[in-house]
N, C-alpha and C positions, 0 to 999 in steps of 0.2 A: 382594279385596285392592287397595288403592289404589297406583297406580304414580306415582312422582314424575317429573315432566318434567325432562329433563336440559337444563341451560342452558349448559353448556360443551362445547366440542368439543376434540378432541385438538389440542394446539399443536405445530406442526412448525417446524423450523429454517428460516431463510431461505436456501434452497439457492443461489441465484445469488450473493448477497453473500458467503456463506460460501466459495463457490468462488473468488471474487475475492480475498478475504483470504488464503486458502490459496495461491493462485497467486502473489500479489504477495510474500508472505513467503517463498515457495519460490524466488523469483528474488532472488538476493543483491544485485542491482544496482538494483532498482526504488526502494528508499528513498533511495539515493544520487542517482538521477536526479531524484527529487522535490526533494532539497536543491539540486541544480544549478539546476533550474528556478526555485526560490524565490530563488536568488541572481542570477538574470538570465542564466544560461548556458542557451541554448535551441537551439543548433545542435549536431548530432551530433559533428562534428569537434572542436569546442571541448570537448564533454563528454569525449571520449576523451583529449584532451590534458590535461584537468584532473584526471583520476583515475588513479592508478597501478594497473595491473593490469586496467583495463577495455579490452576490445578492441572493434573496430568490429563484428565479427560478433555478439558477445554483446550489445552495446548495441542493435543493430538488432532482435534477437529480443525483448529487453526492451521496447523502444519499440513494436514491433508488437503485443505482448500488451497493453500498456497502451492502445493505440489501439483494439484489438478490444473491450476492456472499456468503452471510453468514458471512461477516466480522463484520457487525453491526446488532443489533437487535432494532427494532422500538417498543417502549412501548407507548401504547395509554391509557390514563386515562379517565374514564367515568365521566368527570366533566364539569361544565359550568363556565367559558369558557373552551373549550377542551384543554387538555394539552398533548403534545407529547414529549417524551425524547428518546434519543438514547444511547445505550451502546455497548461496544465491546464484541463480543462473545468469547467463548473459542477458536474457530477456528481463529477468528480475532486476538486474542492475539498472537497465533503462527505465523500468517501471518505477523503481524507488526514486530515481532522479526526478521523474514526473511528479511523484508525491511530494518530494522536497520543494519543487517549484510551486505546487498548489499551496503548500504551507506558507511559503514566502508571499504568495498572492493574498492569502488570508490575512497575513500581518499587514500588508499594504491596505487592504480593504478596511481593516479595523482602524488603522491610523487615519484614513480619509473620513471614515464614519465619525470618529472622535473629533476631528477638526470641524466637521459640519455641525455636530451637536454643540461643541464649544462656541462656535460662531453664532448659532441661533440663541444660545442662552446668554451670551455676553452682549450681543448687538441687538 
């Protein structure tokens, strides 16, 4: 009996990037931080003052997580008083583009879902 050689192996999910997406979506402030950075607000104090409900403690946890993932870079200036700024890394730029695409996909899913619901209630 002739055995056919297998040319495909089992495909697995990209574990690290999946963890990143899950963690970032799990943090309710990360997407807001990205918006702030995109609008030129890059200092923690200014971020807290710019968003209602955002506290320094929660912001610092959010920023730390994003730095650990390599999405953001923390820049410390040797000044008095100390100054810290954050910027999006090259990896972060790619990651945020993927999040933007997921948001577009979510909108498409919602449109399709609403079409199906409307179709079943009308017809």
